N, C-alpha and C positions, 0 to 999 in steps of 0.2 A: 438389752435386758428385758426379761419377760414382764408384762403387766399383769395385774391381778385378773383382769378380764380374759387373759389368754388361757387360763387354767380351766380344765373341765369341771373342777369343783369350785369355781369362782363364787358360787352362792355361799360356800362355807368360809371363804377368805374375805369377802366384802361384807362388812357388818358395822353397825354403829358401836364404836367403842366408847364407853363412858370416859369423860375427861378425868385425868388423874387428879387426886386431891393435891393441894399445895404441900410442898415438902414438910412444912411444920405440922401438918395434919396427919401425916403418915407415920404409924407406929410399926406395923408388921408388914414384912415383904416376903414373898415366896418366889424363888427362882426355879424355873423348870429347865433342867439341864445344867445344874450348878457346877458340874465338874469340868466343863469346858474352860479353856484358859481365860477367855474374856469374861465368862459368867462368874467363874471363881474369883477373879480379881474384883469384879463389880460387887460381889457379895461382901468381900472384905471392906471395900470402900463404903458401902451402905452401913455396915456394922460400925465402922470408925466414925460415921456421921451420927451415930446414936440410935439407929433403927434396929428392931428385933428381926433378925434374918434367919430364914431356913430355906432349904432347897432340896430338890429330888434329882436323882439321876439313875440311869439304868445300871451302871456299875462305876466303881471308883478306881482310879489308878494314880500313882504319884506322877509328878510332884504336886499337882494341884490338890488332890484329895488330902495329902498330908497337911498342906497349908490351911485348908478349910477346917480340918479337925483341930489343928493347933490353935486356930482362932476361936474355937468354941462354938462354931456355927453348926446348927443341927442339920445333919445330912440324912435324908430319907431314901433308902435304897428301893429302886423300882418306881414305877409311875402308877398312881392311884388317885382317883377323884377325892378319896377320903383325906388326902393330904391338904385339901383346900377347905376342910371343915374343922373348925370354924373358918369363915372366909377371911383371908388377910386383907389389909387395906390396899395392897397392890400386888399384882402378879406380873412377873417379868418372864416373857416367853422366849426361850432360846430358838435360834433359827434351824435347829435340827428337828423341831416339832412340826408335824403335819397337821392339817385341819382335824383329823380324826384321832389325834393323840389324846389319851384319856384325861389328862389334866388340862390340856389346852382347850379341848372341846367343852369340858365342864365349865371352865372359866368363861368361855364365850356364851354358853347356854344360860349361865346364871347371871350374866351381865356384870361380871366383876371388872373393876378397873385393871387394864392390862396394857403393858408397853413392850415394845421390842427392846433388845439389848441396848442399842445406842440411845434410845429415847430417855431413859432415866438419868443417863450421864448428863445430858443437856438439861433435863428438868431439875436435877438436884445440885449439880456442881459447876455449871458453866456460867451461870448468872454472876455478873460483877467480877468475872475473871478474864484473863487474856488467854484464850485457847491457842496452844501451839500444837499443830496437827501434823503427824508424820504419815504420809501416804506413799504408795508405789507398789509395784508388783513384788519386789524383793527387798529384804533388809529392814522392814518396818519395825519389827520387835527390837532388834539390836540397836537401831538408830534412836528409837524412843528411849530405850534403857540408857544409852549414852547421854542423851540430852537431859534426862532426869538427873543422872549422876553429876554432870558438870554443873547444873544449876544448884543442886544440893551442896556440892563441894564449895561453891561460891557463896553459900549462905542465903540463897533466895527463898528456900522452903516452898517449892512448887507443889501444887496438887498434881496427881498423876494417876494414870491407869495404863499399864503395859500388858500386852497379851502374852506374857511370859514371865519367868522368875529370874531375878539376878543370881548369878553364880555364887555370890558371897553370902547368900542366905537372907538378904534383905527383902522387904515387901515388894509386891508387884503393884501396889496402889497406896495412895495416901491422900488425905483431904488437903493437907498443907494450909499454910496461912499467908503465903506470898501471893503476888499478883498473877502468877502464871498457872495454867493447868495444861499439862502435857498429856496428849492422848494419841494412841495409835489409830490411824484412820484406815480401817479395812474397807476394801471395795466389794466385799461379799454382801449379799442381801441381808436384811435385818430380821425378818420373821416371815412366817407364812402369810401374814396379813399386811406386811410392810416390805415391799420388794425394793425399796430404795437402798443404795449402798450405805453401809454404816457411816462412812466418812462424810456423807452429805448432811448428817445431823449435828455436826460438831462446831459450826460457826467459826471457822478458823480466822484468828486475827493475823497469824502468820503460819506458813506451812512449808513442808518439804515434800517433793516428789522424787523418790530415790531412783526409780526405774520404771519402764513401761514395756510390757511384753505380754502377749495374749495368755490369759490364765482363766481359771474358773469356767471351763467350757460347759459345765453343767448348768450354769445360769446365764451366761452370755452366749448368744447364738453365734456371733461373729466378732472378729477383731475390731470391726468398726464400732459395734456396740460397746465393747470393752474400752476402747480409746475414748469414746464419747463421754463415758462416766468420769474420766479424769479431766477432760476439758470442762465439764460442768463444775467439777470440784475446784479447778483453778479459778473459775469465775466467781467463786464464793469469797475469795480474799479481796478485801476492798483496797482502795488506793493508798491508804495509810499503812497497810500491812506489807509483809515481805514474803515473796514466794521464792523458795530456793529450789533450783532445778539442776539435775545432774547433766552437766554439759557434755559428758562423754556418751550420752544416750540420745541419738537423733530424735527419737519420738518424744522424749522429755523436753528437749530444747524448744521444739515448736509450740509447747504449751504456753510460752511467753506471749503468744498471739491471742490467748484466750483469757487473759486476766487483766484487771485494772491495777493490780498490785505492783509494787517495786519488785524487780526481778534481779536475783543474783544467781549466777551459774557457778558451779564448782567443778573442778577437774584437775588435770595434771599439768596443763600448760594453757596460757592465754585466757584463763578464766579469772573472774573477780576474786574468787577464793580458790587457792590451788595448793598442791603439795609439791615441794621441790626436794631434791636430794634424798629420794626415798631409798632406804636400804634396810635389809633384814637385820634383826637384832635378836639376841637370846630372849625367847618368850614373846616375840612380837616384831614390831618394825618401828623405825624412826623416820621422821621427815621434818622439813622446814615448812612452817605455815606461812603462806604468802597471801597478802590482801592487796589487790590492785598492783601486783608486782613487787610489793615491798615486804621484806622479811619481818615477821611478827614475833616468832618464837620457835624453838625446837620442841618437838613433841615426840614422846615415846607412847606408842599405842600398843597395849599388851594383847594384841590380836593379830593374826596373820591374814593375808588375803587382800587382793586389790579391792574387792567389794567392800570390805570393812574399812579400808582407807577412804573410799568415797563416802561411806556412811559417816565417818568421823568428820570429813570436810563439810558435809551438810550441817552437822551439829555446830561446827565452828562458825559457819555463816549465820546461823540463828542466834547464837549466844553473843557474838560480836555486836549484832544489831540490838541486842538487849542490854548492852553495856558491860558485859563480862570482859575482863581484861585478858590479853594473851597469856600473861603469867598465870592467871587463875585457870585458864583453859588447859595449859600444859600440866599444871598440878592435878587438875581433875582427871585428865586422861591417864596419867601415870598410876592412879589408884583405881581405875576401872577394871573390874574383874570379869566382865563379860556377862552373858546370859546363859542360864541353864539350857541345855539341848542345842547350843550353838557351839560346835567344836568343844564340847565339854568332855574332859577326860574323866572317865568313870573309874578307872583303875588299871593296874598292870598285873598280869599273872602269866607264869611260864614264859616270860619275856615278851608277851603280846600286850600292846597298849590298846585298850578298848575305849573308843571315842564315840560319843553320841551327838547326832545333829538332826535338826528338824527338817532338813532339805527334802522337798517333795516335788518341785518343778524341775524340768530338765536343766535349765540354766542354773538354778540353785545347787543342784547336784554337781554340775560341772565346776562351778566356782568353789564349792566346798572341798572337792577333791583337790583342786589346784592349791587351795590354802593349806590343806593338810600336807601336800607334797612340799610346799615351801617351809612349813614349820618343822617337818621331820624328813629332810631330804635323803637321809641314809636308810630309811625304812621302806620296806614294801608296803603298799596300800592294798588291803583287801576290803573292797566296798560291799556292804550288805544293804539292800534297798527294799523297802516295802511301799509299793504304790497304794496308799490307803485312802487318801481323801477322794471325794467325788470327782474332783478335777484331775488328779494325778492318775486315776484309773481309766481315763478316756483314751480311746484309740488314736485320737489326733496326735498324741505325744509318743507313739511307738517309735517313729523314726528319730525324733530328737533325743529320746532316751538312749537309742542305739549309738549316738555320738557323744553322749554326756560323760561316759566313763573312760575316755581315752587315757587319762592319767593314772588309772587304777591298774594294778598288776593282776588282780582277779576280781570277779564280780559274782555276787550271789543275789538273786532276785526272788522275792516271795510272790508267787502267782496270786493275783487278787481273787477272792471268792466271788461268786455271783450272788448279788443281793436281790431282794424281792422287787426292787424298782429299777433294776438294771435292764437295759436293752442290749442284747447280744451284739448288735452291730456297732454299738458305741463303746464296748468294753475293751480295754487294752489287753492284748494277747502277750503275756510275758515271754512265752516261747519265741514269738517273733522278735521281741527285743533281744533275747539271748542269741538268736541266729544272726542278727545284725552285728552284735558284738563279736561273735566268733568269726564272722566274715572279715571283720576289721582287725583280727588278730588278738582279741581280748578274751581271756579265759572266762567263761560264763556258765553258771549253774542256776537252774530254775527249779524251784520246788514249791508246793502249795503250803505255805505257812512256816512259822518259826520252828516247830518241832521237826519237820522234815528237812529244814535247812541246816539245823545244828550239826548233825553227824558229818556231812561233807565239808562243812565250814571248819570243823575241828581237824579234819584230816588235812586241810589245806594250810591252816595257820601254823607258823613256826616262830621261834624266838626271833625278835627283831621286827616283827610285823606290826602294823597298825590295823586293827579291825575297826573300820569306820561304819557305824550302823546309822542308817538314815531312814527316818519315819516321822510322820507327824502324830503318831499314836504310841501306844505302849509296845507294839510289835510282839504282843503275847509274852512279854517278859524276857525276850531274847537276850537283852543286855545282861541281866543278872544270871540267866541260865549259862550264857557263854563264860562269864567270869568264874562261876562255880565250877564248870567243867574244866576250865584251864587250871584252876587251883588244884583240882584233884590230880591232874597229870604232872604237876610240878615235881621235880626231884625232891626227895625227902630233905636234903640239906638246905633247899631254898625255902622250905616252909618254916614259919615262925614256931619256936619251941612251945 
């Protein structure tokens, strides 16, 4: 991972930041980049804690913009130094900000107290709590949401902050009154002046590492650098804590050598916490929870996919260690409705089921398509993918993407636009991905953006299909555009009166 001194503009990144006031002395907080999933959740958490919160962003899109508005938090469109006049007691700087960002640079030049996204979580909410931190390349948001739900269902009232929204409309954050604070531990860097991974700020009492695979090539130069971040994180959990490792992932298994904590591995066989007799069921899957080989309870998980089963086992390991009973665990999972943008059914029109998912790494794409195929085995899968994040748009992933769509019947890829800070040699070539797919016998269409993708996508979709749309952004409203177009072509008799 890059150090601050590695940057050509290091003189703007390295500066004396004023120490933040004590939480009880802070009234007003301004968040730069408030509409990001993590920043939006933090804004809600700060408001719930009694602070006056406002934030700015370049543009707003659901679902986070809707939640922020519903909470009554002031949203300022665009970035302007005037948003910091009068000066707030604290400025929180999102990691999308550069040193020359108009609000971030003003805060630095005026000497305003400012923190990266993870720092206020520790400063305001982790003192006198037991942090339970969910880390890993894949599955963090879903696993964190599961853990929060199981603890809530058991009546423990945890504090929490999840980088996503529950599908049932519940909050993505809460102060809570119980002993635990559940937090998603992201390995991405924290701010332009704080290049530490976010997860390193959270002081884990116990933790989960779901998976380990090279990602975020925009900030980690090598696989070795990326792996080292998780080894350091594993070392944060002390000897009294629990570190839950995915035993099915060889890279995760070896992290047991880098921690003082008690270690529990999860998996499908010969692990301390395991799933037995796994079978598909309407709306999800069923399995027997095993602890040290002993049957604990039968669980219905209302989600499809092997990866979600492993996520659930990680949660089982944590909550059993926290004294939650097997019966409480089974009851909690049965009522878990999942997370928005994770296999979320948006609607059905003209016989086409439109499903939204956040997947943007090749492995996440592959596992999501596999889960959709298990959930709807009799439907064709038409996969629509936008490589939008800085990491997903990297050339290093061209070949893996070319193998990630094997379970799809047709693939549509949005060619990423060139941004001001892109290096041509590093940018993914969507046409190359399409050519790999075609050579493997998968129908592939590549177009620049949602508007150009929509017509050929509509020509391909037919009644009985699943349109699986994968992006970590809004995809320029493709989801709603597609549903609207499908409804227009429905036979008159199928339309509501």
